[in-house]
C-alpha positions in Angstrom: 103.8 71.5 122.7 103.1 70.5 119.1 102.4 73.2 116.1 98.9 72.2 116.1 98.1 72.7 119.7 99.1 76.3 119.3 95.9 77.7 117.4 94.0 77.0 121.0 96.8 78.7 123.0 95.6 81.9 125.2 98.7 83.9 123.6 98.0 85.8 120.2 101.7 85.7 119.2 101.5 81.6 119.5 98.2 81.3 117.8 99.7 83.6 114.9 102.8 81.4 114.9 100.4 78.4 114.4 99.5 79.7 110.8 102.4 81.7 109.9 105.6 79.9 112.0 107.9 78.6 109.5 110.0 80.0 107.3 108.5 78.8 104.0 105.4 80.3 105.0 107.0 83.9 105.5 108.8 83.5 102.0 105.5 82.9 100.4 103.9 85.9 101.9 107.0 87.8 101.0 106.8 86.8 97.3 103.0 87.6 97.4 103.7 91.3 98.9 106.3 91.5 95.9 104.1 90.5 93.3 104.3 87.1 92.8 101.2 85.1 92.5 101.9 81.8 90.5 102.9 78.1 92.0 106.2 77.9 89.8 107.0 81.7 90.6 107.0 80.6 94.2 109.2 77.7 93.8 111.9 79.3 91.8 111.9 82.2 94.2 112.3 79.8 97.2 113.6 77.0 96.5 111.4 75.1 98.1 110.2 71.6 97.2 106.8 71.4 95.3 105.3 69.2 98.3 106.1 71.5 100.8 105.0 74.9 98.7 101.6 73.0 97.9 101.0 72.1 101.6 101.9 75.7 102.7 99.5 77.5 99.8 96.8 74.9 101.2 97.4 76.3 104.7 97.3 80.0 103.6 94.3 79.5 101.7 92.6 77.5 104.5 93.6 80.3 106.9 91.8 82.9 104.9 95.5 84.6 104.3 95.5 83.9 100.3 92.8 83.2 98.0 92.9 80.8 95.0 91.8 81.9 91.4 92.2 79.7 88.6 93.6 80.9 85.6 94.3 77.9 83.6 91.7 75.0 83.0 93.6 72.6 81.2 96.1 71.7 82.9 94.4 73.3 86.0 96.5 76.2 87.3 95.8 79.0 89.7 96.8 82.3 90.9 97.1 83.0 94.8 96.6 86.2 95.8 96.5 88.1 99.4 93.2 88.9 100.9 92.6 91.8 102.9 93.4 89.6 106.1 96.8 88.8 104.1 97.4 92.1 103.4 97.1 93.1 106.8 100.6 91.1 107.5 102.3 93.6 105.4 103.6 95.6 108.1 104.8 92.8 110.4 107.0 91.5 107.1 108.2 94.9 106.5 109.6 95.1 110.1 111.1 91.9 109.6 112.8 93.0 106.4 114.0 96.2 108.1 115.2 94.4 110.9 117.1 91.8 108.6 118.7 95.0 107.2 119.8 96.5 110.3 121.0 93.6 112.0 121.6 90.9 109.7 123.5 92.8 106.6 124.5 90.9 103.9 128.3 90.1 103.7 130.1 90.3 100.7 133.4 89.2 99.7 136.0 92.0 99.5 137.3 92.5 95.6 140.9 91.4 95.8 
């Protein structure tokens, strides 16, 4: 099954994954919840390419999860802010964060 076909699936988890189901999208949402809102901030934080970032931001705006607000006319630049619909994802992301802290702790090299 293709990602694009999930949006019509009977399962709400599958339909949600059709919008949020890749690592880059989740990292953008994480950054929004941490207060980041600009293209360059997302690129620096995540390390994703400009092409992928632009595509994911566009998808999130189209899905009503982010709203795009202009902050500069020349050159055109935008802030991306969570909508109410997007803010409702916070508990799910916090659950993922907590699960990761518990089951995938950061392994630091021991001091010699």
